[in-house]
Structures are given as C-alpha cells and as structure tokens.
C-alpha positions in Angstrom: -0.3 0.3 -0.2 1.6 2.9 -1.0 0.8 6.8 0.2 -1.0 8.5 -3.1 0.5 11.4 -1.3 3.7 13.0 0.6 3.3 12.4 4.3 3.8 15.0 5.9 6.0 15.3 9.0 6.2 16.8 12.3 6.5 16.3 16.1 3.1 15.0 18.4 2.2 17.6 20.9 0.0 14.9 22.7 -2.9 12.5 21.8 -6.0 13.3 23.2 -10.1 12.3 23.6 -9.5 9.1 22.1 -9.3 11.1 18.0 -7.3 13.5 18.4 -3.8 14.8 18.1 -1.9 17.2 18.0 1.2 18.2 15.9 2.8 20.4 15.6 4.7 20.5 11.6 7.6 21.5 9.9 6.7 25.3 9.2 6.4 25.8 12.9 2.1 25.2 12.9 0.1 23.3 15.4 -2.6 21.6 13.4 -5.3 18.9 15.0 -5.2 15.6 13.2 -7.4 13.1 13.3 -6.5 9.3 15.4 -7.4 6.7 14.1 -6.3 4.4 17.8 -9.2 4.1 19.5 -6.9 2.1 21.6 -4.1 2.3 25.0 -1.2 2.9 22.3 0.8 2.1 25.0 4.0 3.2 24.3 3.3 4.9 21.0 2.0 7.5 21.9 5.2 9.7 24.6 4.8 13.8 23.5 8.2 15.5 21.2 8.7 11.8 18.9 8.5 12.6 15.5 5.6 11.1 13.4 4.2 11.2 10.3 0.3 12.9 9.4 -1.5 12.7 6.0 -4.1 16.1 4.5 -6.4 14.5 2.7 -8.5 16.1 -0.4 -11.8 15.8 0.6 -12.8 19.2 1.6 -16.0 18.6 3.4 -14.2 16.9 5.9 -13.8 17.7 9.8 -10.2 17.6 9.6 -7.4 17.5 6.9 -5.1 16.0 8.7 -5.0 11.7 9.6 -1.8 11.1 11.9 -0.2 7.9 9.9 3.0 6.3 11.9 4.7 7.1 14.6 8.5 7.2 14.9 10.2 4.3 17.9 14.0 3.8 18.0 14.7 4.8 14.9 12.0 2.9 13.4 8.6 4.2 11.9 5.6 2.2 14.0 2.0 2.5 11.9 -1.4 3.6 14.0 -3.5 3.8 11.7 -6.0 1.9 12.4 -7.8 2.5 8.9 -4.5 0.5 6.6 -5.2 -3.2 7.6 -8.3 -4.0 6.1 -6.7 -3.0 2.8 -3.3 -4.4 3.8 -4.9 -7.9 4.1 -6.4 -8.5 0.7 -3.3 -7.0 -1.1 -1.8 -9.4 0.7 -3.1 -12.1 -0.1 -3.5 -11.5 -3.5 0.3 -10.9 -4.0 0.8 -14.5 -2.5 2.7 -12.9 0.6 0.3 -14.3 2.8 0.2 -17.9 1.6 -1.7 -19.4 4.0 -4.9 -17.5 2.5 -4.0 -18.4 -1.3 -6.4 -19.7 -3.7 -9.6 -17.9 -3.3 -11.4 -16.6 -5.6 -12.9 -13.7 -4.8 -12.6 -11.7 -1.9 -15.9 -10.0 -0.2 -15.5 -7.2 2.4 -17.1 -6.1 5.5 -19.7 -9.5 5.8 -22.7 -9.9 8.1 -22.6 -13.4 10.4 -24.6 -12.4 12.6 -28.0 -10.3 13.4 -25.1 -7.8 15.1 -21.3 -8.9 13.8 -19.6 -8.2 11.2 -16.1 -9.8 10.0 -13.7 -7.4 8.0 -12.7 -10.5 4.7 -14.4 -13.0 3.1 -12.2 -15.1 0.8 -14.5 -17.5 -1.3 -13.6 -20.4 -3.3 -13.9 -24.0 -4.7 -13.2 -25.2 -1.3 -15.8 -22.8 0.5 -15.9 -19.7 2.6 -12.7 -19.3 4.2 -14.1 -16.4 6.9 -11.4 -13.3 8.3 -11.0 -11.0 10.8 -8.5 -8.4 11.3 -6.4 -7.1 13.8 -3.8 -4.0 14.1 -1.4 -4.2 16.2 1.3 -2.1 17.8 1.9 -2.7 21.2 5.5 -4.5 22.1 6.4 -6.2 24.7 9.9 -7.1 25.4 10.0 -7.9 21.9 6.6 -9.4 21.0 4.3 -8.0 19.6 0.7 -8.4 22.4 -2.9 -7.0 21.4 -5.0 -6.2 22.7 -3.5 -2.9 23.8 -6.9 -2.3 25.8 -10.1 -4.1 26.8 -11.2 -5.8 23.7 -15.1 -6.5 24.4 -15.9 -6.4 21.4 -12.5 -8.1 19.6 -13.5 -11.4 22.0 -16.6 -11.1 19.8 -15.1 -11.5 16.4 -12.9 -15.0 18.5 -16.6 -16.1 19.3 -18.1 -15.8 15.7 -14.8 -16.8 14.2 -15.4 -20.2 16.3 -19.0 -20.3 15.6 -18.4 -20.5 11.9 -15.4 -22.7 12.5 -18.4 -25.3 13.8 -20.0 -24.8 10.8 -18.3 -26.2 8.6 -16.0 -22.6 7.2 -12.4 -22.2 7.2 -11.9 -19.1 9.7 -8.9 -17.1 10.5 -7.4 -14.2 12.0 -4.7 -12.2 11.0 -3.0 -9.1 13.4 -1.4 -6.9 11.2 1.7 -5.4 13.1 2.8 -2.6 12.2 6.0 -2.3 13.8 9.4 -4.4 12.4 10.8 -5.0 16.1 8.9 -8.2 16.8 10.2 -11.4 16.5 6.8 -12.9 18.9 3.1 -12.8 18.7 0.7 -13.1 22.3 -1.9 -12.2 23.7 -1.6 -9.1 26.3 -2.3 -11.2 29.0 -1.8 -8.6 31.7 -3.8 -6.0 29.4 -7.3 -8.0 28.9 -7.2 -11.4 29.5 -10.2 -13.1 28.5 -9.5 -12.2 25.4 -5.9 -13.9 26.2 -8.5 -17.0 27.2 -11.0 -16.8 24.4 -8.0 -16.7 21.9 -6.1 -19.6 22.7 -9.6 -21.4 23.2 -10.2 -20.0 19.2 -7.2 -21.8 18.0 -7.4 -24.9 19.5 -10.7 -25.0 17.9 -9.1 -25.0 14.9 -9.4 -20.8 14.1 -6.1 -19.8 12.4 -4.2 -17.1 14.1 -1.6 -15.6 11.8 0.9 -12.7 12.7 2.5 -10.5 9.7 4.8 -8.3 10.5 4.7 -5.1 8.0 7.2 -3.1 6.6 6.4 0.8 7.7 8.1 4.2 6.0 6.3 6.9 5.0 6.3 5.9 1.5 4.7 3.0 1.6 3.6 0.2 4.1 3.3 -3.8 3.2 3.3 -6.5 5.0 6.7 -9.0 4.6 6.6 -12.2 6.7 4.3 -13.8 9.3 5.6 -14.5 12.8 5.7 -17.2 15.6 2.7 -17.0 17.8 3.7 -17.4 21.4 0.4 -19.2 23.4 
C-alpha cells in the first residue's frame, strides 16, 4: 500500500479524547489530526516523538489531517487502524499471506450474524474462509501483543469465528503488526485476560491465528513475513 500523496513530518504534542492529536509540523504550525486508533496506544503516544501525518483532499472532512505513524527507537510504527483492512487483501492477492491463497474472490465487511460483521470473506471452490483483521502496535520485550486495551468487541469476534468454524467454514484472524521490531506475537493477558483466554480457545477449536509483520515507511506499508505465535 503506497500513500497517495507525500506525508507531512511533525512532532507529537499530545494525543487526547482518543480521536485527536495535536502535532507541530515543520513550518511551526500546530495542526489537529484525526487519530483512527481507539486503543490505549500504549508506548506509541510519547509527546515529542517524530510523527507523519497525511492530508486529505476531501474538503468536507472536519479534520484535514490523519495521524499515520510514529517513530520509536529509530523505527516507524504505523498507528492508522484503517490500513490493515487494505493491507491484508493486497497481501493475499500478491501471495505474501500464503495460508490464505487460492480463493477466487474477497468480500469485505461481511455480515455473519444479526449484530456482527467480520472484515473479510474469501470465497473459492473449497468453500469460504472468514477473516477478522486486527491492528497491533503494542510491543513488550520484543513480542507484539494484542490488545492494548480491554476489547469486548475483539472477544466477540473470536466467538463468531469459532461458531463459523463449527459450521464447517474456515476461520482465521490476521494480526497486522505495523512495526518491524517484533519476532513473536502473544495475547496481552496482562491487559485483557479474557481476550487471551478466548484466543487460546479459538486456536484450539481450529481458528487460525496469523500474525504478520508490516514494513512501515513514509512512502508505503507492506506486509512482509509471518512471525511465531506464543500461546
């Protein structure tokens, strides 16, 4: 996924009210950018950090800027949670996510119950594969960890994937790790013990957990490799 226009570099002043971030850009102007990440962003919101933001051409948007990434220990970490839902189909079609290759079509935002949608449904001759995509920014001692805040919604998605698996479908959850300094993935039990418990139950029931690392740069974000899952 290449950015459509050149990103703007700046310095983070503060992230607040979950959806807002004040950023000083290189000409000295302070702008307010939209923050798509609704999690705690633990370790990814230190004031004074270098960041990149994008500017939208949509004149009807309330905020013209979107916070895209932050520099941590010399590496860029992508914090825009809107990108993984594009990164995963792109990686499936290019063959990067080998586990999910071989399907004819990819549908998005698929309704699977009265109150639940999953991100993707891959359709092929062998049947359907339902996929939920999660964005990961938290790193603990070299391991990517999810979630960074209690996620009842995330637990609900795991239960839906288990239900679909019981019905004979294939089910998977792709953890998109938008940072390159992690060698393994694990549930963040210290933050959301219930999510960790259900993730282990889901994997035991046949739901596939696929953690993939993304290479994040101011020009593009691409998924590159799968890392080990530590349950």
